[in-house]
N, C-alpha and C positions, 0 to 999 in steps of 0.2 A: 232718554226721557220719554215717559209714556204720555201719549196724547190723551187729555181728559175727554169724558163724554160731553156732548153738547149740552149746555145748561149747568155744567159743574161750576161751583163757585170757587174762584181762585183769587190769589193776591199777586199783583204785579209790583214786585219790589223795585223795578226800574222806573216806576211812576209814583214814587212816594207811598208805596203800600196801598195803592188803589185797589179796591175790591171790585171784581166783575164776574160775569158769566162767560164761560168759554163758548164761542160761537162757531169756530171753525178755523181752518188754515187760510192764511193769506201769504202765499209764497213761503219764505222761510220764517215768517212771523205767525203768531196766533192772534186771531181776532177776538177781542173781548168787548163786552158791553156792560155798562153799569147795571147792577141788580135792579135798580129802580127805573130802568129805562134810560134812554138817551143815546148819544152818539157812540158808535163803536170806535175802538182804537186798536192799534197794532202793538203787540208786545213781543219782546225777545223771549222765546221759550226758556232760555237759561235763567231768566229773571222772574219766572212765574212759579209759584208754589201753591199747593192746595190750601184752601182757607181752613182755619181751625173751626171747631164747632161754635166757639164764641164769635168769631168773625162772620160766619154764615148767619148766625142769629142776628147780629148787629146789622148786617146788610139787609136782611129781610124785614127787620123792624123799621129801618129807615124807609124802605119802600112802602110799607103799610102806612107809615105816618104821612108820607108824601101823598099817597092815594087818598087818605082821609081828608087832607087839605085841598084836594082837587088838583094837585099838580101833575099827577099821572093817572092814566086810566087803569 
């Protein structure tokens, strides 16, 4: 399995399809962070796949909406 670039948007199928940005390695796990900001979580690399263009757009739109509501910087 190829390690994604930091900031790449991925889907963690082990966490109900949660979308996040790849942040780096955490031992045998990958550290992911919600696209809109928030707490990082560790994911099993075998359960992570690249996000589709539609999933990336959805995640970025959700972040922009949260930003416009003042929920994130």
